[in-house]
N, C-alpha and C positions, 0 to 999 in steps of 0.2 A: 580207573577212568576219572576224569576231572569231574569235579562236583560244581563246576562253575556254569550253573545252568542259567537260561534267560530270565528266570524268577529271581535268582540271587544276584545278579549283576547290578551294581549301582548305576543305572540309567534313569532316564526321564520315565521310564515305563515300570509300573508295579506288575504284580503278579498275573499272569495270562495276557499280558500286552495292554492292561489297563493304564491310562496316565498315572504316574506317580504324584500323589498330592505334595503340596509344599511341606517341608519338614520345619514347621513353626518352632518346634523345641530347639532345633540346632540354630535356627535363625535368632530366636530369643536369647539363647545361651551367648551366641557372638555378640548381641547387643549389650548384654551385661558385662562382657569383658571389655567391650569398647568404652562402657560408662566407668569402669574401674581404671582403665588406662588413661582416660580423659574426663575426670570427674566434674571439670567445668562445663562440660557439654552435655552432662546426664538429661537436665531438664529437656533439651532439644531432642535428644535420642529417644526418649520416652513419649515424646509428643508426637512422633511419626506413627502414622497409622499404616499397617501392612495390607497391601492388595496383591493376591496372587495373579500372575499373568505369564502365560506361556508366549506372548509376543514380545517380551522384554528380553534382550540378548543376556543381560545380567542382572542388575538392580539399577532402579533409577528412581527419580522423584519428580514430582510435578509441583507447581507454585502453590498447590493448596495442602502442602505436607502430607501427601500420600507417598509411600514407598512401595514401588512395585517390584516384585521379586519373581525370578524364574526358578521354578521348581528344580530344573536341570542344573541351573548354575549353583543354587544352594547346595544341591546333593552332592556335587564334585568338588566343591570349594572348602578348604579347611576351615575350622572354626576360627583360628587365629588370623586367616586372611579376610574372612568374612567381618570380623570386627573392625578392620581397617576400613572396609568397604562402607559399613554404617557410618562411620566418622567423614569419610569422603563425601557421602551424599547429603549428610545433614549440614555440611560445611557450605555446599551450594547454596541452600537456603537460607542459612543465617547470614550469609554475605550477600544476599539479594542479587545473585547472579542473574536470575531472570528479568528483574526490573532493569538492571544494568545493561543486559544485552539488548532489551526492547529500545531503550534510549539510544544506543549506538546504533541499532538498526535503523532508527528514524533519522538521526543526524548525519550518518555517513551512507545511507542508501544501501545498506547490506541486506540483500535479500538472497532465497535460496537456500538449499540443504547445505551445500557447501560453505557459506558463510556461517551458518549455524554450527557446523562441525568446528570451524575455526574458532568460534566463540567457546565452545565446549572445551577444546583443547587449551585455550587461553586461560579459561577458568581453572581447568585442572591444574596447570602450572602455578597459578596463585595459591591453591590450597594444598597441593600435595608436599609442598616444603614442610608444612605443620601437621601432616596426617600421620606419617609413618615414622617408624622408630620409636623408642621409648615405651615398648610394650606392644606395639602394633606391628604385625609382619607386613611387608611390602609384597604385594603379588607381581608376578612376572608381567613386564609389558606396561608399567605404570609410566605415564608421561610426566617428566619433570622439566623444569627449565633447562637443565644442562643437557637434555635430549636434544633440544632446539639449538643448543650453543647460546643461550642466554642467560644473564645473571639471575640469581635466586632473589626472593624478598620483594619482588614487584607486584603490580596489580593486573588484573586480567586486561584492562584497557590498554596498558603498556605491552604487555605481550602481544596482544592482538595487532598492534601497529607494527611488529617487528618481525613478523614471519608470514608466509604464504603457504598454502598447500602445495605440495609437490609429489612426483611420482614415489619418492622414498616413504611418504606417509600413508601408502595404501593399507599397510597393516593396522592402521588406526580407523579404518572407516566403520568399524564395528562399534566404536565408541558412541554411546547413546546415555546420558545421564538424565535424559527427559526434559521436560520444559522448565524444571526448576534450575536447570543449568544454563540454559541458553534462550529461555522465553518462549520457543515455539512449541505450541500444543501439538501432541501426538493423537492419532485417530483412536488409539487404545487407551487414552486416559479418560478418566470420569468426568473431567471438566468441573466448572465452577458450581454446577447443581448437583453433582454426585455426592454420594454418601461418604463419611468418615473423613472429610476435609475439616480444616480449620478456618474459622472466620479470620477476617483481616485484624480484628482486636486480639484475638487469641494468638496469632502468629507475632505480633507487636510485643505481647506478654512474654512470649517465650524468649524472644530476643533480648527484652530487657532482663529477664531473670538469668540468662546466660553472661550477659555483659556485666551484670552485678556480681555474679560469682567470680568472674576473671578479675575484675577490679578488686575485689576483696582479697584475693591471693594471687598478685600478679606474678610472683616469682614460679608459679606452677605452670604458666601458659608461655607458649612461644611468642616472639616479638610481633608476628603477624596478627595473633589473636588479641594481644595487648592493644595494638593499634586499631583493631576493628572495635574493641570495646570503648575505648576512648571516644571514637566517632560515633558509635551508638548512644551514648549517653548525652551527646550535644543535642539540646532541643531544636528543631526546625524553626529558622526565622526568615522572614521575607527579605530578599536581598535589597529590595527599594528602600525599606526602612533601615537597613544596615548602612547602606550607602549614604542615605541622609543623615543619620546619626553620625557617621564618620565625618562628613563635611562640617556639620555643625560643631562637633567636638574640635575640629582643627581650627575653625574661625572663632571659637570662644575660649580658647585656651590662653594661657598667660603669655602676654607680648603680642598677640594677634590683634590688630586693629587699635593698637594704643600708640600715643605719641604726646610728645610735651607741647605745650602752649602758653603763650605769655598773654593770650587774651583774658585769661582769668588767673591772676596770680595765685600761687600755692599759700597755703594757710601759715606754712612755716616761715613765710617772709617777714611776718610781724616779729620774730625772734632775731632777724638780721637786718637791723635798721640801715636804710640807704641802699638795700640790694632788693632787686625784684627777681624772685625765683618762678620758673614755669611750674605749671600744674600738669598732671598726667591726666589726659583725657581720652576715652575709648571713642573711636570713630568707627563708621560701619566698615566691616571687614571687605576686603577685596579678593576675589577668588579669580585664577586664571585655569582655564580647562584646556588641557592639550590632548587633542583627538588623534588616534593612530588611523592614517589614511592609507597604509601600506597595501599592497596587493593581497596580502593575507587576511585582511579584515573584509568581509562581505558586505554588500549594499544594505542588507538587513541589519546588521551590526551598526552601521554608519547611521541609520535611521533611528536605531535605539540610543546612539550616543546623543543625538540632538535631542531626544525626548529627556535623557538624564540632565543635559544642560539646563533645560527648562526646569527640572525638579531641584536642580543644585541653586538656581536663582531663588526658587521658593524657600530653600533651606536657609538662605542668609537674609530672608525677610522681604523677598520679593523685588529687591533693588536690582533691575537688570543692568543698570549703568554700572554697577560694581563687578560684573561678570564679563571677562573676555575669553575668547575661543582661538586656539592656535592649532590650526591643522598641520599634521606632520607626518612624513614617512621617512625618507632618508634626509630630508631638509625641511627646516621649519618654514612656515608660510607666513602670510601677512597676519597680524593680530586683529581679530574682529571683535569690537564691543557688541555685546549682546543686545544693546538697546537699538542696533540699526535694523533688527527685525530677525524674523526665523529663517530667512534665506541665506544661511552661511554657507559659502562654497566650500566643500569639503573635497579639495583637489589632492592628488597624490596617485597611489598605485604602483609606486616602485618598492624598494627595499625599505627597511626599518632602522632608524637609529633615533630614538626619542631623546637622546642627550641634546640635540639641537632643539628639540621642542622645549626642554627645561630651561636652556640658555636663553631662548626667545622669551619665554614667559617671565623669566627673572630680570630681563632687560627692560620690561614694561615699566612705565612711569605714570602713576606711583606703582611702586613694587607690590605684588600680591602678598596676601597675608597666608594664602594656603593655595597649592598647586593641586589639581585633581587631573589624573591622567587615566584615560579610557583607552585600552589596548588589549591585544591578545597575547601579550607577553613576549612575543618573539622580537626581542630589541636587546641591545645593550643599554646599561643603566649607568647614571653618573657614579663615579668613584666615591665621591663624598657627600655628605648629606647636605641638601639645599638649605639656604638660611630662612626657611619657613617650612610649615608643616606640609607633608604630601599624603594624599590619598590616591590609591590605585584601584580602578575597577577594571577586572580582568573579564574579558569575554571568554566562555568556556570552550575547550577544544575537546570535549568528549571524555574528559578524564575525571576521576573521583576528585572531589573537593580537596584543595591542598596539594595537588600535583600539578606542576607547571610544564610538564612534558606536552609536546604538541605534535600532531600527525604531519609528516611533510612527504608528499608523494615522491619527491625527488631524492630526499635523504630520510629514511624511515628512523635512522639512528640519531639524528639531530636532537639535542636537549638543550633548549635555550636557558639562559640565566634566570633563576627565580628573582622575584622582585626583592630590592634590598630590605634589610631588617628595619631601617628608619622609616619605611611606608607602611601606612595602614592598608591592608589589602582586603577587598571585598569581590567576591566572584559573582559577576553578573549573570543571573538566571539561575544561580545556586540557592539551596535553602539554609545554607549555613555558610559563615564567615570563612575565607581561607585562613586568615589569622588576625 
């Protein structure tokens, strides 16, 4: 007779049908194995607080660094696979998938459970490349970029723009990594006032320690984690100050605003009798602002561009007569001196080719000492460096800083060229420079 009785079976119920409690020893053993396999994540792994929950399908995290674990899931999952789940869940929190999902939801109007599931899948694609293998077992059904026929090594925002939910994804409906993955709070989460959560300062301290460990031994971490650590170490800076500093640097550099004049002979003329040598004098620098008025730039961004024009005038000493504006979509418009007033007509709405804007700005006489371009980046760029310094202010398109991919409803696989290396790039609306 079989000895496999109800009391002995590994189910969610214990003896006499009572609910089986969470096997914390098994869960902690798996966490220790995860820390051994990924030592640079140990600080984050041990910062997570465990909450037992029978309403969670597997394991999930909230934005307050609580880890919710299903007793049934822990019971039936081998320790080797649980270790990988630990790393998977803490990766969502370290990479701020909840905050990034909230921003995407606001910017693109993504609402509803379906869109949040799509964010969860995109976030999984970003981190699963770096989770499994090298000592961590991969459970069955893990979503990887290859599952969606997408390339590896990209960010959540990029994956999100390149796939839609379909009938063949019905098997993924159970995916639920919690608000820590997609920003949407669940009714079974404890919320900001619940126990065992981390404060914002404690969460930042954990991220800093993890990034510090990755930078100390970069050879031990995958490329995705090394990239994250480099970004985590950059102190946030207000983009308006960055843009102003970039403009001031461009107009104050060597050669900008400098010209020779005979009005005041050079001192070395005394050493050359009978010859009058000109002296080098600095004149007020001139700036030409090329504004992208194509259909992909919103009215709000055009309004922001005019505000930046006024800020650029202040950056060059308040001389409005030294700043000109060139509206440009696929063709450059009339050059408008800023001293004519604030009502500069920003005509356009078609395609984008800012090469004509560069050409128009450089034909202005006197020629500008710096060109500032305000654009969303969906444009061809000049093949050669202009004969003056260039600053590019990029309107964000919902991607992480440093990425120039842009979502296009008609062609989600379209990737515009990045601004050239000779341009100083500042992402407008970001907290850190693009480069």
